C-alpha positions as CSV (number, residue, x, y, z in Angstrom):
1,K,2.3,-56.7,29.6
2,T,2.4,-52.9,29.5
3,L,1.8,-52.8,25.7
4,L,-1.3,-55.0,26.1
5,R,-2.7,-52.9,28.9
6,L,-2.1,-49.8,26.7
7,A,-3.9,-51.4,23.9
8,M,-6.8,-52.3,26.1
9,S,-7.0,-48.6,27.3
10,R,-6.8,-47.4,23.8
11,I,-9.6,-49.8,22.7
12,K,-11.9,-48.4,25.4
13,L,-11.3,-44.8,24.1
14,L,-11.7,-45.8,20.5
15,R,-14.9,-47.7,21.2
16,N,-16.4,-44.7,22.9
17,R,-15.4,-42.4,20.0
18,R,-16.6,-44.8,17.4
19,E,-19.9,-45.4,19.2
20,L,-20.5,-41.6,19.1
21,Q,-19.6,-41.5,15.4
22,V,-22.0,-44.4,14.6
23,R,-24.8,-42.8,16.6
24,G,-24.3,-39.6,14.5
25,M,-24.1,-41.5,11.3
26,R,-27.3,-43.4,12.2
27,R,-29.0,-40.0,12.7
28,E,-27.8,-38.8,9.4
29,I,-29.1,-41.9,7.6
30,A,-32.4,-41.5,9.4
31,N,-32.6,-38.0,8.0
32,L,-31.8,-39.2,4.5
33,L,-34.5,-41.8,4.7
34,Q,-37.0,-39.2,6.0
35,T,-36.2,-36.9,3.1
36,G,-36.4,-39.6,0.5
37,Q,-32.7,-39.8,-0.3
38,E,-32.5,-43.6,-0.2
39,P,-29.6,-44.1,-2.6
40,S,-27.4,-42.0,-0.3
41,A,-28.6,-43.8,2.7
42,R,-27.8,-47.2,1.0
43,I,-24.2,-46.0,0.4
44,R,-23.7,-44.6,3.9
45,V,-25.1,-47.6,5.7
46,E,-22.0,-49.6,4.4
47,H,-19.9,-47.3,6.5
48,I,-21.9,-48.1,9.6
49,F,-21.6,-51.8,8.8
50,R,-17.8,-51.4,8.7
51,E,-17.6,-49.3,11.9
52,Q,-19.8,-51.9,13.8
53,N,-17.6,-54.7,12.6
54,I,-14.5,-52.8,13.7
55,M,-16.0,-52.2,17.1
56,A,-16.9,-55.9,17.4
57,A,-13.4,-56.9,16.4
58,Y,-12.0,-54.5,19.0
59,E,-14.1,-56.1,21.7
60,I,-12.6,-59.5,20.8
61,V,-9.1,-58.1,20.7
62,E,-9.6,-56.6,24.1
63,L,-10.7,-60.0,25.5
64,F,-7.7,-61.7,24.0
65,C,-5.4,-58.9,25.4
66,E,-6.8,-59.5,28.9
67,L,-6.4,-63.3,28.5
68,V,-2.7,-62.9,27.5
69,V,-2.0,-60.5,30.3
70,V,-3.5,-62.9,32.9
71,R,-1.6,-65.9,31.4
72,L,1.7,-64.1,30.8
73,P,3.6,-66.2,33.5
74,I,2.6,-69.3,31.5
75,I,3.7,-67.7,28.2
76,E,7.0,-66.7,29.7
77,S,7.7,-70.1,31.2
78,Q,7.1,-72.1,28.0
79,K,9.2,-72.0,24.8
80,Q,6.3,-73.1,22.6
81,C,2.9,-71.3,22.3
82,P,0.6,-72.9,24.9
83,L,-2.3,-74.6,23.1
84,D,-5.0,-73.0,25.2
85,L,-3.6,-69.6,24.3
86,K,-2.9,-70.2,20.6
87,E,-6.3,-68.7,19.5
88,A,-5.7,-65.5,21.5
89,I,-2.1,-65.1,20.4
90,A,-2.7,-65.9,16.8
91,S,-5.8,-63.6,16.7
92,L,-3.7,-60.7,18.1
93,I,-1.1,-61.3,15.5
94,F,-3.7,-61.4,12.7
95,A,-5.4,-58.2,14.0
96,A,-2.2,-56.2,14.4
97,P,-1.7,-55.0,10.8
98,R,-5.5,-54.6,10.4
99,C,-6.1,-52.4,13.4
100,S,-4.0,-49.4,12.6
101,D,-5.6,-47.5,15.5
102,L,-3.8,-49.9,17.8
103,P,0.0,-49.5,17.2
104,E,0.7,-51.4,20.4
105,L,-0.5,-54.6,18.7
106,L,2.2,-54.3,16.1
107,E,4.8,-54.2,18.9
108,V,3.2,-57.2,20.6
109,R,3.2,-59.0,17.3
110,G,7.0,-58.3,17.1
111,L,7.5,-59.7,20.5
112,F,5.6,-62.9,19.6
113,A,7.7,-63.2,16.5
114,V,10.8,-63.2,18.7
115,K,9.3,-65.6,21.1
116,Y,7.6,-68.1,18.7
117,G,9.4,-67.4,15.4
118,K,8.5,-65.7,12.2
119,E,6.9,-68.8,10.8
120,F,4.3,-68.8,13.6
121,V,3.5,-65.1,13.0
122,A,3.4,-65.6,9.2
123,S,1.0,-68.6,9.7
124,A,-1.5,-66.4,11.7
125,G,-1.0,-63.4,9.5
126,E,-1.7,-65.3,6.3
127,L,-4.5,-67.5,7.8
128,R,-2.8,-70.8,7.0
129,P,-4.6,-74.0,7.9
130,D,-4.6,-74.6,11.7
131,C,-3.2,-71.1,12.4
132,G,-5.7,-70.8,15.3
133,V,-7.1,-67.3,14.4
134,N,-10.6,-66.7,15.8
135,R,-13.2,-67.0,13.0
136,R,-15.2,-64.0,14.3
137,I,-12.2,-61.8,14.2
138,I,-11.4,-62.8,10.6
139,E,-15.0,-62.1,9.7
140,K,-15.2,-58.7,11.5
141,L,-11.9,-57.5,10.0
142,S,-12.6,-58.6,6.4
143,V,-13.0,-55.8,3.9
144,R,-15.9,-57.2,1.9
145,A,-19.0,-55.1,1.4
146,P,-22.2,-56.0,3.2
147,S,-24.8,-58.0,1.4
148,G,-28.0,-56.4,0.3
149,E,-29.9,-58.2,3.0
150,V,-27.6,-56.8,5.7
151,K,-27.9,-53.3,4.3
152,L,-31.7,-53.5,4.2
153,K,-31.8,-54.9,7.7
154,L,-29.6,-52.0,9.0
155,L,-31.7,-49.4,7.2
156,K,-34.9,-50.9,8.6
157,E,-33.3,-50.9,12.1
158,I,-32.3,-47.3,11.8
159,A,-35.8,-46.2,10.5
160,A,-37.5,-48.0,13.4
161,E,-35.0,-46.6,15.9
162,H,-35.8,-43.1,14.8
163,N,-39.6,-43.7,14.4
164,I,-39.5,-43.0,10.7
165,E,-42.3,-44.2,8.5
166,W,-40.2,-45.6,5.6
167,D,-41.4,-47.8,2.8
168,A,-38.5,-50.2,2.2
169,S,-40.0,-51.8,-0.9
170,E,-38.0,-49.6,-3.4
171,T,-34.7,-50.3,-1.6
172,E,-35.6,-53.9,-1.3
173,A,-36.3,-54.1,-5.0
174,E,-33.1,-52.3,-5.8
175,L,-31.0,-54.5,-3.6
176,T,-32.7,-57.7,-4.9
177,K,-32.1,-56.5,-8.5
178,Q,-28.4,-55.9,-7.8
179,H,-28.2,-59.5,-6.4
180,E,-29.9,-60.9,-9.5
181,D,-27.6,-58.9,-11.8
182,L,-24.6,-60.4,-10.1
183,L,-26.1,-63.9,-10.5
184,V,-26.8,-63.4,-14.2
185,G,-23.4,-61.8,-14.7
186,S,-24.6,-58.5,-16.3
């Protein structure tokens, strides 16, 4: 219970810190767009994408921590993982090694391993069929690069947010070309 509450407090702190960082990074990208440094902006926008995904994942983790804290008496009274808590517990187990800023989650994961067995923890950690891990948390914690469309959308959003007159056609052509190159295999 204490570990989960600590994790929730840490998430609030991290979210505030990351929001400030993202705001600063968005300003930097706006400056790059304004000064015609689009290639640099395209690269840096990936970092914003990752940070926003991490913040979204932390939000989900925080909700699952709250749910587990509230339902702890049920967890303690039952030997098996309650079905209505499987998603929350499996998601926290999955997130633990992927959220290095939240060391409490690794400890919670260890406690779940003792309670439900190593097989249950391995199932969630390895995303085996019917493991119960939340789809959004899997998506938000994945390490894949954003698509060209997502990058372009973010760049347009940043330009609009900072009232920058930016012609996206060059970037759009570049990102479309990269996508076509991947399809052709060159």
